[in-house]
DRENDO-1510 file (C-alpha; in Angstrom, 1 decimal, always signed):
<recs>
REC; n; res; u; v; w
REC; 1; MET; -12.7; -24.3; +0.3 .
REC; 2; TYR; -11.8; -21.0; +1.9 .
REC; 3; ASP; -14.9; -20.6; +4.1 .
REC; 4; ALA; -13.3; -21.9; +7.3 .
REC; 5; ASN; -10.7; -19.1; +7.5 .
REC; 6; TYR; -12.4; -15.9; +8.6 .
REC; 7; LEU; -10.1; -13.3; +7.0 .
REC; 8; ILE; -9.0; -15.2; +3.9 .
REC; 9; SER; -12.6; -16.2; +3.0 .
REC; 10; ARG; -13.5; -12.6; +2.9 .
REC; 11; LEU; -10.4; -11.4; +1.0 .
REC; 12; HIS; -11.0; -14.2; -1.6 .
REC; 13; ALA; -14.7; -13.8; -2.0 .
REC; 14; ALA; -14.7; -10.8; -4.5 .
REC; 15; SER; -12.4; -12.7; -6.9 .
REC; 16; VAL; -14.6; -15.9; -7.1 .
REC; 17; GLY; -15.6; -16.3; -10.8 .
REC; 18; GLN; -13.1; -13.6; -11.8 .
REC; 19; GLU; -9.9; -15.6; -11.4 .
REC; 20; THR; -8.6; -14.5; -14.9 .
REC; 21; ARG; -9.1; -10.8; -14.2 .
REC; 22; ASN; -6.0; -8.7; -13.6 .
REC; 23; PHE; -5.3; -7.9; -10.0 .
REC; 24; ALA; -1.9; -6.2; -10.1 .
REC; 25; ARG; -0.1; -4.4; -12.9 .
REC; 26; ILE; +3.6; -4.4; -11.9 .
REC; 27; PRO; +6.3; -2.3; -13.6 .
REC; 28; GLN; +9.0; -4.3; -15.4 .
REC; 29; ARG; +7.1; -7.5; -14.6 .
REC; 30; ALA; +4.2; -9.5; -15.9 .
REC; 31; SER; +0.8; -8.6; -14.5 .
REC; 32; MET; -0.8; -11.0; -12.0 .
REC; 33; THR; -4.4; -12.2; -12.0 .
REC; 34; PHE; -6.6; -12.8; -9.0 .
REC; 35; GLY; -6.3; -16.6; -9.6 .
REC; 36; GLU; -2.5; -16.4; -9.8 .
REC; 37; LEU; -2.4; -14.3; -6.6 .
REC; 38; PHE; -4.3; -16.8; -4.5 .
REC; 39; ALA; -2.7; -19.9; -6.1 .
REC; 40; GLY; +0.7; -18.4; -5.1 .
REC; 41; ALA; -0.6; -17.7; -1.6 .
REC; 42; GLU; -1.7; -21.4; -1.3 .
REC; 43; ARG; +1.8; -22.5; -2.3 .
REC; 44; MET; +3.3; -20.2; +0.3 .
REC; 45; ALA; +1.0; -21.6; +2.9 .
REC; 46; GLY; +2.0; -25.1; +2.1 .
REC; 47; ALA; +5.7; -24.2; +2.3 .
REC; 48; LEU; +5.2; -22.6; +5.7 .
REC; 49; VAL; +3.5; -25.6; +7.1 .
REC; 50; ASP; +6.4; -27.8; +5.9 .
REC; 51; LEU; +8.7; -25.4; +7.7 .
REC; 52; GLY; +6.9; -26.3; +10.9 .
REC; 53; LEU; +4.3; -23.5; +11.1 .
REC; 54; GLU; +1.4; -24.4; +13.3 .
REC; 55; PRO; -1.8; -22.3; +14.0 .
REC; 56; GLY; -0.9; -19.3; +16.1 .
REC; 57; ASP; +2.8; -19.3; +15.2 .
REC; 58; ARG; +4.4; -16.0; +14.1 .
REC; 59; VAL; +6.0; -15.4; +10.7 .
REC; 60; ALA; +8.3; -12.4; +10.9 .
REC; 61; VAL; +8.9; -10.7; +7.5 .
REC; 62; GLN; +11.5; -8.0; +6.6 .
REC; 63; VAL; +11.5; -7.9; +2.8 .
REC; 64; GLU; +11.2; -5.5; +0.0 .
REC; 65; LYS; +7.8; -4.8; -1.5 .
REC; 66; THR; +6.9; -7.5; -4.1 .
REC; 67; ILE; +3.7; -9.3; -5.1 .
REC; 68; GLU; +5.4; -12.4; -3.6 .
REC; 69; ALA; +5.5; -10.6; -0.2 .
REC; 70; ILE; +1.7; -10.1; -0.5 .
REC; 71; GLN; +1.3; -13.8; -1.3 .
REC; 72; LEU; +3.4; -14.5; +1.8 .
REC; 73; TYR; +1.1; -12.4; +3.9 .
REC; 74; LEU; -2.0; -14.2; +2.5 .
REC; 75; GLY; -0.3; -17.6; +2.8 .
REC; 76; THR; +0.6; -17.0; +6.4 .
REC; 77; VAL; -3.0; -16.3; +7.3 .
REC; 78; MET; -4.1; -19.2; +5.2 .
REC; 79; ALA; -1.8; -21.5; +7.2 .
REC; 80; GLY; -3.3; -20.2; +10.5 .
REC; 81; GLY; -0.2; -18.2; +11.3 .
REC; 82; VAL; +0.3; -14.6; +12.5 .
REC; 83; PHE; +1.9; -12.2; +10.1 .
REC; 84; LEU; +4.6; -10.0; +11.6 .
REC; 85; PRO; +5.8; -7.4; +9.1 .
REC; 86; LEU; +9.0; -5.4; +9.9 .
REC; 87; ASN; +10.2; -2.1; +8.4 .
REC; 88; THR; +12.9; -2.8; +5.9 .
REC; 89; ALA; +14.9; +0.1; +7.3 .
REC; 90; TYR; +15.3; -1.6; +10.7 .
REC; 91; THR; +18.9; -2.6; +11.6 .
REC; 92; THR; +19.8; -6.0; +12.8 .
REC; 93; ALA; +20.0; -4.7; +16.4 .
REC; 94; GLU; +16.4; -3.4; +16.1 .
REC; 95; VAL; +15.2; -6.6; +14.5 .
REC; 96; SER; +16.8; -8.6; +17.3 .
REC; 97; TYR; +14.3; -7.2; +19.9 .
REC; 98; PHE; +11.2; -8.1; +17.7 .
REC; 99; LEU; +12.4; -11.6; +17.1 .
REC; 100; GLY; +13.3; -12.1; +20.8 .
REC; 101; ASP; +9.9; -10.9; +21.9 .
REC; 102; ALA; +7.6; -12.5; +19.2 .
REC; 103; THR; +9.6; -15.8; +19.0 .
REC; 104; PRO; +8.5; -16.5; +15.4 .
REC; 105; ARG; +8.6; -19.9; +13.9 .
REC; 106; VAL; +9.8; -18.5; +10.5 .
REC; 107; VAL; +11.7; -15.4; +9.6 .
REC; 108; VAL; +11.8; -14.2; +6.0 .
REC; 109; CYS; +14.4; -11.6; +5.0 .
REC; 110; ASP; +16.4; -10.3; +2.1 .
REC; 111; PRO; +19.1; -12.7; +1.0 .
REC; 112; ALA; +21.7; -10.0; +1.7 .
REC; 113; ARG; +20.7; -9.9; +5.3 .
REC; 114; ALA; +20.2; -13.6; +5.9 .
REC; 115; GLU; +23.5; -14.2; +7.7 .
REC; 116; ALA; +23.1; -11.3; +10.0 .
REC; 117; ILE; +19.4; -12.1; +10.8 .
REC; 118; ALA; +20.4; -15.7; +11.5 .
REC; 119; THR; +22.5; -14.5; +14.4 .
REC; 120; VAL; +19.5; -13.0; +16.1 .
REC; 121; ALA; +16.7; -15.4; +15.0 .
REC; 122; GLY; +17.0; -17.9; +17.8 .
REC; 123; ALA; +15.3; -21.2; +16.9 .
REC; 124; ALA; +13.3; -19.7; +14.0 .
REC; 125; LYS; +13.9; -21.0; +10.5 .
REC; 126; VAL; +15.4; -18.2; +8.3 .
REC; 127; MET; +14.1; -18.0; +4.7 .
REC; 128; THR; +14.8; -15.4; +2.0 .
REC; 129; LEU; +12.9; -13.3; -0.5 .
REC; 130; ASP; +14.5; -10.5; -2.6 .
REC; 131; ALA; +13.3; -7.5; -4.4 .
REC; 132; LYS; +12.5; -9.6; -7.5 .
REC; 133; GLY; +10.6; -12.2; -5.5 .
REC; 134; ARG; +13.4; -14.7; -5.5 .
REC; 135; GLY; +15.0; -16.6; -2.7 .
REC; 136; THR; +14.6; -19.8; -0.7 .
REC; 137; MET; +10.9; -19.0; -0.2 .
REC; 138; GLU; +10.5; -19.0; -4.0 .
REC; 139; GLU; +12.4; -22.3; -4.2 .
REC; 140; ALA; +10.2; -23.8; -1.4 .
REC; 141; VAL; +7.0; -23.2; -3.4 .
REC; 142; VAL; +8.1; -24.7; -6.7 .
REC; 143; GLY; +6.0; -27.6; -7.8 .
REC; 144; ARG; +3.4; -27.2; -5.0 .
REC; 145; GLY; -0.3; -27.6; -5.6 .
REC; 146; GLY; -3.3; -26.2; -3.8 .
REC; 147; PHE; -3.8; -25.7; +0.0 .
REC; 148; THR; -6.9; -25.8; +2.0 .
REC; 149; PRO; -6.8; -22.8; +4.4 .
REC; 150; VAL; -6.6; -23.7; +8.1 .
REC; 151; ALA; -9.8; -22.9; +10.1 .
REC; 152; ARG; -9.5; -19.7; +12.0 .
REC; 153; GLY; -12.2; -17.7; +13.7 .
REC; 154; ALA; -13.0; -14.0; +14.1 .
REC; 155; ASP; -11.1; -13.7; +17.3 .
REC; 156; ASP; -8.0; -15.6; +16.3 .
REC; 157; LEU; -4.9; -13.5; +15.7 .
REC; 158; ALA; -4.0; -12.6; +12.1 .
REC; 159; ALA; -1.1; -10.2; +12.6 .
REC; 160; ILE; +1.1; -8.5; +15.1 .
REC; 161; LEU; +2.5; -5.0; +14.3 .
REC; 162; TYR; +5.0; -3.4; +16.6 .
REC; 163; THR; +4.6; +0.1; +17.7 .
REC; 164; SER; +7.0; +1.8; +20.2 .
REC; 165; GLY; +6.0; +3.4; +23.4 .
REC; 166; THR; +7.5; +6.5; +25.0 .
REC; 167; THR; +9.7; +4.3; +27.1 .
REC; 168; GLY; +11.4; +3.1; +23.9 .
REC; 169; ARG; +10.3; -0.5; +24.4 .
REC; 170; SER; +8.3; -1.6; +21.4 .
REC; 171; LYS; +4.8; -3.1; +21.8 .
REC; 172; GLY; +3.3; -5.7; +19.6 .
REC; 173; ALA; -0.3; -4.8; +18.7 .
REC; 174; MET; -2.3; -8.0; +18.3 .
REC; 175; LEU; -4.8; -7.8; +15.5 .
REC; 176; SER; -7.5; -10.4; +15.0 .
REC; 177; HIS; -9.1; -11.7; +11.8 .
REC; 178; LYS; -12.2; -9.6; +12.7 .
REC; 179; ASN; -10.2; -6.5; +13.4 .
REC; 180; LEU; -8.8; -6.6; +9.9 .
REC; 181; ALA; -11.8; -7.8; +8.0 .
REC; 182; SER; -14.4; -5.6; +9.6 .
REC; 183; ASN; -12.3; -2.4; +9.2 .
REC; 184; SER; -11.4; -3.1; +5.5 .
REC; 185; GLU; -15.0; -4.0; +4.6 .
REC; 186; MET; -16.2; -0.8; +6.2 .
REC; 187; LEU; -13.6; +1.3; +4.3 .
REC; 188; ARG; -14.5; -0.4; +1.1 .
REC; 189; ASP; -18.1; +0.6; +1.5 .
REC; 190; TYR; -17.4; +4.1; +2.9 .
REC; 191; TRP; -14.9; +5.0; +0.2 .
REC; 192; GLN; -17.1; +3.3; -2.4 .
REC; 193; PHE; -14.5; +0.9; -3.8 .
REC; 194; THR; -15.8; -1.6; -6.5 .
REC; 195; LYS; -14.3; -4.0; -9.0 .
REC; 196; SER; -14.2; -1.1; -11.4 .
REC; 197; ASP; -11.5; +0.6; -9.4 .
REC; 198; ASN; -7.8; +0.7; -10.2 .
REC; 199; LEU; -5.8; +1.7; -7.1 .
REC; 200; ILE; -2.3; +3.3; -7.2 .
REC; 201; HIS; -0.5; +1.3; -4.5 .
REC; 202; ALA; +2.9; +2.9; -3.8 .
REC; 203; LEU; +2.8; +2.5; -0.1 .
REC; 204; PRO; +5.2; +0.1; +1.8 .
REC; 205; ILE; +3.6; -3.1; +3.0 .
REC; 206; PHE; +5.1; -3.3; +6.5 .
REC; 207; HIS; +2.5; -1.2; +8.2 .
REC; 208; THR; -1.2; -0.8; +8.5 .
REC; 209; HIS; -1.7; +1.8; +5.7 .
REC; 210; GLY; -0.1; -0.2; +2.8 .
REC; 211; LEU; -0.9; -3.7; +3.9 .
REC; 212; PHE; -4.2; -3.7; +5.7 .
REC; 213; VAL; -5.9; -0.6; +4.2 .
REC; 214; ALA; -4.7; -0.5; +0.6 .
REC; 215; THR; -4.2; -4.2; -0.1 .
REC; 216; ASN; -7.2; -5.5; +1.9 .
REC; 217; VAL; -9.6; -2.9; +0.6 .
REC; 218; ALA; -8.6; -3.6; -3.0 .
REC; 219; LEU; -9.1; -7.4; -2.5 .
REC; 220; LEU; -12.4; -7.0; -0.8 .
REC; 221; ALA; -13.7; -4.9; -3.6 .
REC; 222; GLY; -12.3; -7.0; -6.4 .
REC; 223; ALA; -10.4; -3.9; -7.5 .
REC; 224; SER; -7.1; -4.0; -9.4 .
REC; 225; VAL; -3.9; -2.2; -8.3 .
REC; 226; GLU; -1.0; -0.4; -9.9 .
REC; 227; PHE; +1.5; -2.2; -7.7 .
REC; 228; LEU; +4.6; +0.0; -7.3 .
REC; 229; ALA; +7.6; -1.0; -5.2 .
REC; 230; ARG; +7.8; +2.5; -3.7 .
REC; 231; PHE; +6.9; +6.1; -4.3 .
REC; 232; ASP; +8.1; +7.0; -7.8 .
REC; 233; ALA; +6.7; +10.2; -9.3 .
REC; 234; ASP; +7.3; +9.0; -12.9 .
REC; 235; GLN; +5.5; +5.8; -12.3 .
REC; 236; ILE; +2.6; +7.4; -10.4 .
REC; 237; LEU; +2.0; +10.0; -13.0 .
REC; 238; GLU; +2.3; +7.4; -15.8 .
REC; 239; ALA; -0.4; +5.3; -14.0 .
REC; 240; MET; -2.7; +8.1; -13.1 .
REC; 241; PRO; -4.7; +8.3; -16.4 .
REC; 242; ARG; -5.8; +4.7; -16.1 .
REC; 243; ALA; -6.2; +4.7; -12.3 .
REC; 244; THR; -9.2; +5.7; -10.3 .
REC; 245; ALA; -7.8; +6.1; -6.7 .
REC; 246; MET; -4.6; +6.6; -4.8 .
REC; 247; MET; -3.7; +6.1; -1.1 .
REC; 248; GLY; -0.7; +8.0; +0.1 .
REC; 249; VAL; +1.0; +9.9; +2.9 .
REC; 250; PRO; +1.4; +13.7; +2.8 .
REC; 251; THR; +4.9; +13.4; +1.3 .
REC; 252; PHE; +3.4; +11.8; -1.8 .
REC; 253; TYR; +1.2; +14.9; -2.4 .
REC; 254; THR; +3.9; +17.5; -1.7 .
REC; 255; ARG; +6.3; +15.8; -4.1 .
REC; 256; LEU; +3.8; +15.4; -6.8 .
REC; 257; LEU; +2.8; +19.1; -6.5 .
REC; 258; ASP; +6.5; +19.9; -7.3 .
REC; 259; ASP; +6.0; +18.1; -10.7 .
REC; 260; PRO; +4.6; +20.3; -13.5 .
REC; 261; ARG; +3.2; +17.1; -15.2 .
REC; 262; LEU; +0.5; +17.0; -12.5 .
REC; 263; THR; -2.5; +18.6; -14.2 .
REC; 264; LYS; -6.3; +18.4; -14.2 .
REC; 265; ASP; -6.1; +16.4; -17.5 .
REC; 266; ARG; -3.8; +13.8; -16.0 .
REC; 267; ALA; -6.0; +13.4; -13.0 .
REC; 268; ALA; -9.3; +13.4; -15.0 .
REC; 269; ASN; -9.9; +9.6; -14.6 .
REC; 270; MET; -9.3; +9.7; -10.8 .
REC; 271; ARG; -12.2; +9.7; -8.4 .
REC; 272; LEU; -10.4; +9.7; -5.1 .
REC; 273; PHE; -7.1; +10.7; -3.4 .
REC; 274; ILE; -6.7; +9.6; +0.2 .
REC; 275; SER; -4.1; +10.7; +2.7 .
REC; 276; GLY; -3.1; +9.5; +6.1 .
REC; 277; SER; -0.3; +8.4; +8.5 .
REC; 278; ALA; +0.6; +12.0; +9.2 .
REC; 279; PRO; -1.2; +15.4; +9.2 .
REC; 280; LEU; -1.8; +17.0; +5.8 .
REC; 281; LEU; -1.1; +20.8; +5.7 .
REC; 282; VAL; -4.0; +23.0; +4.7 .
REC; 283; ASP; -1.8; +24.6; +2.1 .
REC; 284; THR; -1.3; +21.1; +0.5 .
REC; 285; HIS; -5.1; +20.6; +0.4 .
REC; 286; GLU; -5.6; +23.9; -1.3 .
REC; 287; LYS; -2.8; +23.5; -3.8 .
REC; 288; TRP; -3.9; +20.0; -4.7 .
REC; 289; GLU; -7.5; +21.0; -5.4 .
REC; 290; ASP; -6.3; +24.0; -7.4 .
REC; 291; ARG; -4.0; +21.9; -9.5 .
REC; 292; THR; -6.1; +18.7; -10.0 .
REC; 293; GLY; -9.7; +19.7; -9.3 .
REC; 294; HIS; -9.8; +17.0; -6.6 .
REC; 295; ARG; -10.1; +17.5; -2.8 .
REC; 296; ILE; -7.9; +15.1; -0.9 .
REC; 297; LEU; -9.8; +12.9; +1.6 .
REC; 298; GLU; -7.9; +12.8; +4.9 .
REC; 299; ARG; -8.5; +10.0; +7.5 .
REC; 300; TYR; -7.0; +9.0; +10.8 .
REC; 301; GLY; -5.9; +5.6; +12.2 .
REC; 302; MET; -3.3; +3.9; +14.3 .
REC; 303; THR; -1.6; +0.5; +14.4 .
REC; 304; GLU; -3.8; -0.5; +17.2 .
REC; 305; THR; -7.1; +0.5; +15.6 .
REC; 306; ASN; -6.6; +0.5; +11.8 .
REC; 307; MET; -8.8; +3.3; +10.6 .
REC; 308; SER; -11.1; +5.1; +13.1 .
REC; 309; THR; -12.2; +8.4; +11.4 .
REC; 310; SER; -12.5; +9.7; +7.8 .
REC; 311; ASN; -13.6; +12.8; +6.0 .
REC; 312; PRO; -16.8; +11.9; +4.0 .
REC; 313; TYR; -16.7; +10.6; +0.5 .
REC; 314; ASP; -19.9; +12.5; -0.2 .
REC; 315; GLY; -19.9; +15.8; +1.7 .
REC; 316; GLU; -17.4; +18.4; +2.8 .
REC; 317; ARG; -13.8; +17.3; +3.2 .
REC; 318; ARG; -12.5; +19.8; +5.7 .
REC; 319; ALA; -8.8; +20.6; +5.5 .
REC; 320; GLY; -7.1; +20.3; +8.9 .
REC; 321; THR; -9.6; +17.7; +10.2 .
REC; 322; VAL; -9.7; +13.9; +10.0 .
REC; 323; GLY; -13.5; +13.9; +9.5 .
REC; 324; PHE; -16.0; +11.8; +11.5 .
REC; 325; PRO; -15.9; +8.5; +13.3 .
REC; 326; LEU; -16.3; +5.7; +10.7 .
REC; 327; PRO; -19.5; +3.6; +10.7 .
REC; 328; GLY; -19.2; +1.1; +13.6 .
REC; 329; VAL; -16.6; +3.2; +15.4 .
REC; 330; GLU; -17.3; +5.2; +18.5 .
REC; 331; ALA; -15.1; +8.1; +19.4 .
REC; 332; ARG; -14.9; +10.4; +22.5 .
REC; 333; ILE; -12.6; +13.1; +23.8 .
REC; 334; ARG; -11.9; +13.0; +27.5 .
REC; 335; ASN; -9.9; +15.0; +30.0 .
REC; 336; GLU; -9.2; +13.6; +33.4 .
REC; 337; GLY; -11.9; +11.0; +32.9 .
REC; 338; GLU; -14.6; +13.4; +31.8 .
REC; 339; VAL; -15.9; +13.8; +28.2 .
REC; 340; VAL; -15.2; +17.4; +27.1 .
REC; 341; PRO; -17.6; +19.7; +25.3 .
REC; 342; ALA; -17.3; +20.4; +21.6 .
REC; 343; GLY; -14.3; +22.6; +20.8 .
REC; 344; GLU; -12.3; +21.6; +23.9 .
REC; 345; ILE; -9.1; +19.6; +23.7 .
REC; 346; GLY; -8.7; +16.2; +25.4 .
REC; 347; VAL; -7.4; +12.7; +24.7 .
REC; 348; LEU; -9.1; +10.8; +21.9 .
REC; 349; GLU; -10.5; +7.4; +22.7 .
REC; 350; VAL; -12.1; +5.0; +20.2 .
REC; 351; ARG; -14.1; +1.8; +20.5 .
REC; 352; GLY; -15.3; -0.7; +17.8 .
REC; 353; ASP; -14.5; -4.0; +16.0 .
REC; 354; ASN; -11.4; -2.2; +14.6 .
REC; 355; VAL; -9.7; -2.0; +18.0 .
REC; 356; PHE; -6.9; -4.4; +18.6 .
REC; 357; GLN; -6.8; -7.3; +21.1 .
REC; 358; GLY; -4.0; -5.9; +23.3 .
REC; 359; TYR; -0.2; -5.8; +23.4 .
REC; 360; TRP; +1.7; -9.1; +22.9 .
REC; 361; GLN; +2.9; -10.3; +26.3 .
REC; 362; MET; +2.3; -6.9; +28.0 .
REC; 363; PRO; -0.9; -7.3; +30.1 .
REC; 364; GLU; -0.1; -4.3; +32.3 .
REC; 365; LYS; +0.4; -2.0; +29.2 .
REC; 366; THR; -2.7; -3.4; +27.7 .
REC; 367; ALA; -4.7; -2.6; +30.9 .
REC; 368; GLU; -3.4; +1.0; +30.8 .
REC; 369; GLU; -4.5; +1.7; +27.3 .
REC; 370; LEU; -7.3; -0.7; +26.5 .
REC; 371; LEU; -10.2; -0.2; +29.0 .
REC; 372; PRO; -12.4; -3.1; +30.2 .
REC; 373; ASP; -15.4; -1.7; +28.3 .
REC; 374; GLY; -13.5; -1.7; +25.0 .
REC; 375; TRP; -12.4; +1.9; +24.8 .
REC; 376; PHE; -8.8; +2.4; +23.6 .
REC; 377; ILE; -6.9; +5.5; +24.8 .
REC; 378; THR; -5.0; +6.7; +21.7 .
REC; 379; GLY; -2.8; +9.2; +23.4 .
REC; 380; ASP; -3.5; +11.7; +20.7 .
REC; 381; LEU; -4.9; +15.1; +21.7 .
REC; 382; ALA; -7.9; +16.1; +19.7 .
REC; 383; LYS; -11.1; +18.2; +19.6 .
REC; 384; VAL; -14.5; +17.9; +17.9 .
REC; 385; ASP; -16.2; +20.9; +16.4 .
REC; 386; GLU; -19.9; +21.6; +16.5 .
REC; 387; ASP; -20.4; +19.8; +13.2 .
REC; 388; GLY; -18.7; +16.6; +14.5 .
REC; 389; TYR; -15.4; +16.9; +12.6 .
REC; 390; VAL; -12.4; +15.6; +14.6 .
REC; 391; THR; -9.2; +17.5; +14.6 .
REC; 392; ILE; -5.9; +16.0; +15.9 .
REC; 393; VAL; -4.1; +18.9; +17.6 .
REC; 394; GLY; -1.1; +17.1; +19.1 .
REC; 395; ARG; +0.3; +13.9; +20.6 .
REC; 396; SER; +0.5; +13.4; +24.3 .
REC; 397; LYS; +3.5; +11.1; +23.8 .
REC; 398; ASP; +5.6; +13.4; +21.7 .
REC; 399; LEU; +5.5; +11.0; +18.8 .
REC; 400; VAL; +7.3; +12.3; +15.7 .
REC; 401; ILE; +5.8; +11.3; +12.3 .
REC; 402; THR; +8.2; +11.7; +9.5 .
REC; 403; GLY; +7.3; +10.7; +5.9 .
REC; 404; GLY; +4.4; +8.6; +7.4 .
REC; 405; PHE; +6.7; +6.7; +9.7 .
REC; 406; ASN; +6.6; +6.8; +13.5 .
REC; 407; VAL; +9.7; +7.9; +15.5 .
REC; 408; TYR; +9.6; +7.7; +19.3 .
REC; 409; PRO; +12.0; +10.2; +20.8 .
REC; 410; LYS; +12.9; +8.1; +23.8 .
REC; 411; GLU; +14.5; +5.5; +21.7 .
REC; 412; VAL; +16.7; +8.0; +19.9 .
REC; 413; GLU; +17.5; +9.9; +23.1 .
REC; 414; ALA; +18.7; +6.7; +24.9 .
REC; 415; LEU; +21.3; +6.1; +22.2 .
REC; 416; ILE; +22.5; +9.7; +22.1 .
REC; 417; ASP; +22.7; +9.9; +25.9 .
REC; 418; ASP; +24.9; +6.9; +26.0 .
REC; 419; MET; +27.5; +8.5; +23.7 .
REC; 420; PRO; +30.7; +9.8; +25.2 .
REC; 421; GLY; +30.7; +13.6; +25.6 .
REC; 422; VAL; +26.9; +13.8; +25.9 .
REC; 423; LYS; +25.2; +15.0; +29.0 .
REC; 424; GLU; +21.6; +14.8; +27.9 .
REC; 425; SER; +19.4; +15.1; +24.8 .
REC; 426; ALA; +15.9; +15.9; +23.7 .
REC; 427; VAL; +14.5; +14.7; +20.4 .
REC; 428; ILE; +11.7; +16.6; +18.8 .
REC; 429; GLY; +9.8; +16.8; +15.6 .
REC; 430; VAL; +9.6; +20.1; +13.7 .
REC; 431; PRO; +7.7; +21.0; +10.5 .
REC; 432; HIS; +9.3; +19.9; +7.2 .
REC; 433; PRO; +8.0; +20.7; +3.8 .
REC; 434; ASP; +8.6; +17.2; +2.4 .
REC; 435; PHE; +8.4; +14.8; +5.3 .
REC; 436; GLY; +5.7; +16.5; +7.3 .
REC; 437; GLU; +8.0; +16.5; +10.3 .
REC; 438; ALA; +11.7; +16.2; +10.6 .
REC; 439; VAL; +13.6; +14.5; +13.5 .
REC; 440; VAL; +15.8; +17.0; +15.3 .
REC; 441; ALA; +18.1; +16.1; +18.2 .
REC; 442; VAL; +18.9; +18.9; +20.7 .
REC; 443; VAL; +22.0; +17.9; +22.7 .
REC; 444; VAL; +23.8; +19.2; +25.8 .
REC; 445; PRO; +27.5; +18.3; +25.5 .
REC; 446; GLU; +29.6; +17.3; +28.5 .
REC; 447; GLY; +33.1; +18.7; +28.3 .
REC; 448; GLU; +35.0; +19.8; +25.1 .
REC; 449; GLY; +35.2; +18.1; +21.7 .
REC; 450; THR; +31.6; +16.9; +21.2 .
REC; 451; SER; +30.5; +17.5; +17.7 .
REC; 452; THR; +27.2; +17.3; +15.8 .
REC; 453; GLU; +28.9; +15.2; +13.2 .
REC; 454; ALA; +30.1; +12.6; +15.7 .
REC; 455; ILE; +26.6; +12.3; +17.2 .
REC; 456; ALA; +25.0; +11.9; +13.8 .
REC; 457; SER; +27.5; +9.3; +12.6 .
REC; 458; GLY; +27.1; +7.4; +15.9 .
REC; 459; LEU; +23.5; +6.7; +15.1 .
REC; 460; VAL; +23.9; +5.4; +11.5 .
REC; 461; GLU; +24.4; +1.7; +12.5 .
REC; 462; GLN; +22.0; +1.9; +15.4 .
REC; 463; LEU; +18.8; +3.3; +13.9 .
REC; 464; ALA; +16.8; +3.0; +10.7 .
REC; 465; LYS; +17.5; +6.0; +8.5 .
REC; 466; PHE; +14.0; +7.5; +9.0 .
REC; 467; LYS; +14.7; +7.7; +12.7 .
REC; 468; GLN; +18.0; +9.4; +12.4 .
REC; 469; PRO; +18.0; +13.2; +13.1 .
REC; 470; LYS; +18.1; +15.4; +10.1 .
REC; 471; THR; +19.8; +18.0; +12.3 .
REC; 472; VAL; +21.7; +17.9; +15.6 .
REC; 473; ILE; +21.8; +21.1; +17.6 .
REC; 474; LEU; +24.1; +21.8; +20.6 .
REC; 475; LEU; +22.9; +23.8; +23.5 .
REC; 476; ASP; +24.4; +24.7; +26.9 .
REC; 477; GLU; +21.2; +23.4; +28.6 .
REC; 478; LEU; +17.7; +22.2; +27.9 .
REC; 479; PRO; +14.6; +24.4; +28.8 .
REC; 480; ARG; +12.9; +23.0; +31.9 .
REC; 481; ASN; +9.8; +23.9; +34.0 .
REC; 482; THR; +9.8; +24.4; +37.7 .
REC; 483; MET; +9.5; +20.7; +38.3 .
REC; 484; GLY; +12.6; +20.0; +36.2 .
REC; 485; LYS; +10.8; +18.5; +33.2 .
REC; 486; VAL; +12.3; +19.2; +29.8 .
REC; 487; GLN; +10.0; +21.6; +27.9 .
REC; 488; LYS; +9.9; +20.0; +24.4 .
REC; 489; LYS; +7.1; +22.3; +23.4 .
REC; 490; ALA; +9.4; +25.3; +23.8 .
REC; 491; LEU; +12.1; +23.6; +21.7 .
REC; 492; ARG; +9.5; +22.8; +19.0 .
REC; 493; GLU; +8.4; +26.4; +19.0 .
REC; 494; GLU; +12.0; +27.7; +18.8 .
REC; 495; TYR; +13.0; +25.5; +15.9 .
REC; 496; ALA; +9.7; +25.4; +14.1 .
REC; 497; GLY; +11.1; +27.4; +11.2 .
REC; 498; LEU; +14.3; +25.4; +10.8 .
REC; 499; PHE; +13.3; +23.8; +7.5 .
REC; 500; ALA; +11.0; +26.5; +6.3 .
</recs>
C-alpha cells in the first residue's frame, strides 16, 4: 500500500517481512520494532490530515529528539506534506520568521513553548510533543488505525530546511522526494550499510545529518539504531560494543577521546565511524586511529545538497580531505567562471539528483546559486589534488560552524550593531578544541560605558545559544582594506589562538 509515495515506499521497503525486528533501542524506554515505527507514522499521518493537512502543506516541527518525532517526520511525508524541522535552540523571535515565511498548516512544538509559539503561528494549528513523546499529537493518534500514504512523485517536495544567507535572511531549501531518496540510497551502498548494522544515532534530527543521513540510511538498509536523545559519552560508550557504526560531528570525537574508556577493545565490534558537518582536525584523525584502530571517514555535504563527497569505504581515507564526489554526483572547482587546474583554489560546485529544487519563494536567490544546467554554487572554497581528493579550504561567505551548527555572522552582527553604545561589529569563527570553531564578536564601542558583559547578555533572548559569542572583544577600530571592507581574515588570524 506504500508504493504510490516515492520516498515512503523506499524507506519502508527494507522492513517488509521484518516488522517484528527491532529498529530502535531507546535508553529508559521500550525498544521499537520496524512494524511499530511505521504503524505509529500512519497514525501521525491520519492525525495530520484531520488537522487539515493537504498535499504540499508544510508541517513545522520544533521538538526534542524522540522516536515519536521520527514518526511525525514519516507521517508528514505519508500524508503528502512537507516536513519543516527547526532547531530546538531557536528563540520564539527566530521561529517567527520561519513560520511567517513557510506558512505551515500545522506547527508542533514542546508543550512549554506552545503559548509563545501560538503568538507567532498565524493561522497554523499548534500541537505539542514533549521529550517523552507526549502531548496533543500523542493524544490525536490514540485509537487510530492504518493510513494509506498519499501519492507523491519524485519531484514533489518532501522537506524544507532553512539555511541562512550572508544577508542574515534565512533561505528555505526545498528538497524533493527524489533528492532525499536517491542520496540516502547511494550512501547506504557506498558506506555498505545492511540489515546487520546497528548505528549509534546521537545526532539531532532537525538538520540533514541526523534526519536525512542517519535515519534514512538506517531505514533504507533495514538497520537498527541506538537511538540517543543527544550526545552522551556514557551512553555512546555503553552502546559501542554492540554497535557497528556511528555518525557524528567532530565534537563527538574530541569529547570521546577525552574519555579513558575509549579503547580498541571497546571499539572492536565497530566497522565504521563517520564525521561531517564541520572540518575534522588532522590531529583528531590520528589520535582516533591510534586509540581505536579505526580511521574516521570524513564526508562533505550541505543543506541544499545532502551529501556530495566522501572519503572511500575501501581505500585511503585522507585526513584533511572530504574524499571524492559520490556516485551520481559531479563536482567542479571554478574561479571567475573557469574550471581551475588540480591544486588550485576556487569555488566548489556540484550537480546531481542530490541537489535541491531551489529556495522557497526566493526565485532570484535560486537563480544566483542554482544554475540553469543544474550546477549548484556551494560558496565553499576548495581544491582537488592530483588523486582526486577534495579539500575544503575556506568559506566564501564567512560561515562559522560550531559544534556542527551553522552560524551566519551577519545575523549576529545586526543585533550587536543595534545595541546602544556600539559603533560596529565583526563576528568571526576561530579554532576551538571542542566545538571546531567558536563564535567571537569583535566590537567597536561608541562612547564610554560599553561592556562585553552587556553585549553578551543582550543577545541571550535574541539568539539560540550556539549562535551566541563565546567571547566579546572590544577594539578601537576594525581592520579594513583600502576599499574600506572589514578584513575578517586578519581578525581570524589574530585571534586564532584564543582557545588554544
